[in-house]
C-alpha atoms as a printed R data frame, in Angstrom:
   type eleno elety resid chain resno       x       y       z
1  ATOM     1    CA   MET     A     1 187.354  84.079  96.803
2  ATOM     2    CA   ALA     A     2 185.202  86.826  98.307
3  ATOM     3    CA   ASP     A     3 183.711  89.474  96.028
4  ATOM     4    CA   LEU     A     4 185.039  93.021  96.299
5  ATOM     5    CA   LEU     A     5 182.625  95.654  97.548
6  ATOM     6    CA   ASP     A     6 181.956  98.643  95.312
7  ATOM     7    CA   ASP     A     7 182.124 102.215  96.624
8  ATOM     8    CA   THR     A     8 178.382 102.345  97.316
9  ATOM     9    CA   ALA     A     9 178.493  99.148  99.372
10 ATOM    10    CA   ILE     A    10 181.545 100.379 101.272
11 ATOM    11    CA   THR     A    11 179.864 103.692 102.117
12 ATOM    12    CA   SER     A    12 176.738 101.848 103.224
13 ATOM    13    CA   ALA     A    13 178.780  99.461 105.382
14 ATOM    14    CA   LEU     A    14 180.601 102.345 107.065
15 ATOM    15    CA   ASP     A    15 177.250 103.928 107.949
16 ATOM    16    CA   GLY     A    16 176.678 100.900 110.184
17 ATOM    17    CA   LEU     A    17 180.201 100.843 111.625
18 ATOM    18    CA   PRO     A    18 180.681 103.888 113.874
19 ATOM    19    CA   GLY     A    19 184.332 104.727 114.460
20 ATOM    20    CA   TRP     A    20 185.553 102.985 111.300
21 ATOM    21    CA   GLU     A    21 186.967 104.888 108.331
22 ATOM    22    CA   ARG     A    22 188.049 103.945 104.862
23 ATOM    23    CA   ASP     A    23 191.732 104.278 104.082
24 ATOM    24    CA   GLY     A    24 192.204 103.221 100.470
25 ATOM    25    CA   ASP     A    25 191.444  99.509 100.274
26 ATOM    26    CA   SER     A    26 191.146  99.119 104.062
27 ATOM    27    CA   PHE     A    27 188.833  99.822 106.962
28 ATOM    28    CA   VAL     A    28 190.635 101.405 109.922
29 ATOM    29    CA   ARG     A    29 189.590 102.065 113.498
30 ATOM    30    CA   THR     A    30 191.598 103.494 116.373
31 ATOM    31    CA   ALA     A    31 190.410 103.109 119.954
32 ATOM    32    CA   GLU     A    32 191.774 104.084 123.330
33 ATOM    33    CA   LEU     A    33 191.149 101.637 126.155
34 ATOM    34    CA   PRO     A    34 191.212 102.410 129.884
35 ATOM    35    CA   SER     A    35 194.496 100.570 130.467
36 ATOM    36    CA   PHE     A    36 197.192  98.494 128.794
37 ATOM    37    CA   PRO     A    37 195.794  95.210 130.207
38 ATOM    38    CA   ALA     A    38 192.329  96.151 128.900
39 ATOM    39    CA   ALA     A    39 193.789  96.784 125.452
40 ATOM    40    CA   ILE     A    40 195.599  93.439 125.438
41 ATOM    41    CA   ALA     A    41 192.409  91.673 126.569
42 ATOM    42    CA   VAL     A    42 190.589  93.122 123.535
43 ATOM    43    CA   VAL     A    43 193.426  92.029 121.252
44 ATOM    44    CA   ASN     A    44 193.207  88.501 122.668
45 ATOM    45    CA   ARG     A    45 189.427  88.337 122.095
46 ATOM    46    CA   VAL     A    46 189.797  89.719 118.567
47 ATOM    47    CA   ALA     A    47 192.521  87.139 117.881
48 ATOM    48    CA   GLU     A    48 190.112  84.336 118.835
49 ATOM    49    CA   ILE     A    49 187.377  85.746 116.600
50 ATOM    50    CA   ALA     A    50 189.835  86.216 113.725
51 ATOM    51    CA   GLU     A    51 191.010  82.608 114.038
52 ATOM    52    CA   GLU     A    52 187.415  81.339 114.001
53 ATOM    53    CA   ARG     A    53 186.707  83.349 110.846
54 ATOM    54    CA   ASP     A    54 190.089  82.699 109.232
55 ATOM    55    CA   HIS     A    55 190.316  86.434 108.571
56 ATOM    56    CA   HIS     A    56 192.970  88.418 110.417
57 ATOM    57    CA   PRO     A    57 193.297  92.163 110.994
58 ATOM    58    CA   ASP     A    58 196.514  94.106 111.199
59 ATOM    59    CA   ILE     A    59 196.741  95.349 114.802
60 ATOM    60    CA   ASP     A    60 198.982  98.123 116.083
61 ATOM    61    CA   ILE     A    61 199.304  98.293 119.873
62 ATOM    62    CA   ARG     A    62 200.584 101.512 121.476
63 ATOM    63    CA   TRP     A    63 200.214 101.299 125.252
64 ATOM    64    CA   ARG     A    64 196.428 101.510 125.586
65 ATOM    65    CA   THR     A    65 195.691 102.650 122.040
66 ATOM    66    CA   LEU     A    66 194.761 100.047 119.440
67 ATOM    67    CA   ARG     A    67 194.564 100.526 115.695
68 ATOM    68    CA   PHE     A    68 192.863  97.873 113.591
69 ATOM    69    CA   ARG     A    69 193.218  97.665 109.807
70 ATOM    70    CA   LEU     A    70 191.093  95.308 107.718
71 ATOM    71    CA   SER     A    71 191.382  94.301 104.082
72 ATOM    72    CA   THR     A    72 190.859  91.040 102.243
73 ATOM    73    CA   HIS     A    73 194.310  90.734 100.718
74 ATOM    74    CA   SER     A    74 193.424  87.662  98.635
75 ATOM    75    CA   ALA     A    75 190.639  89.670  96.944
76 ATOM    76    CA   GLY     A    76 192.649  92.874  96.643
77 ATOM    77    CA   GLY     A    77 190.389  95.098  98.725
78 ATOM    78    CA   LEU     A    78 187.313  95.251 100.918
79 ATOM    79    CA   THR     A    79 184.782  92.430 101.130
80 ATOM    80    CA   GLU     A    80 181.917  91.323 103.377
81 ATOM    81    CA   LYS     A    81 184.554  89.508 105.460
82 ATOM    82    CA   ASP     A    82 185.931  92.912 106.454
83 ATOM    83    CA   VAL     A    83 182.491  94.294 107.249
84 ATOM    84    CA   GLY     A    84 181.689  91.317 109.472
85 ATOM    85    CA   LEU     A    85 185.003  91.394 111.307
86 ATOM    86    CA   ALA     A    86 184.776  95.176 111.784
87 ATOM    87    CA   GLY     A    87 181.407  94.668 113.449
88 ATOM    88    CA   ALA     A    88 182.810  91.957 115.728
89 ATOM    89    CA   ILE     A    89 185.789  94.137 116.666
90 ATOM    90    CA   SER     A    90 183.422  97.022 117.440
91 ATOM    91    CA   GLU     A    91 181.448  94.786 119.795
92 ATOM    92    CA   GLN     A    92 184.637  93.927 121.685
93 ATOM    93    CA   LEU     A    93 185.741  97.553 121.860
94 ATOM    94    CA   ASP     A    94 182.317  98.762 122.981
95 ATOM    95    CA   ALA     A    95 182.217  96.145 125.744
96 ATOM    96    CA   ALA     A    96 185.718  97.059 126.937
97 ATOM    97    CA   GLN     A    97 185.103 100.799 126.854
98 ATOM    98    CA   GLY     A    98 181.817 100.464 128.743
């Protein structure tokens, strides 16, 4: 099982993850894409990454607005798995938003 991050580590991780916020025991990011197909394309790429890492975000899709929520449920909070996946999601969003 992954080790939980303490508050200092979480704050430090968020410093390197622009657009992400802490919401209790989760990292959350909302992003608006240029179109619905662009949003779905990001979701599909994130799904592939999540499968490779065996770590899956909660994703809310509202037309062209995506909201990602990350937490390591098996550990009961935030771990390095969440930090890594947040970074990978950010890369996909940055590429899609140009």
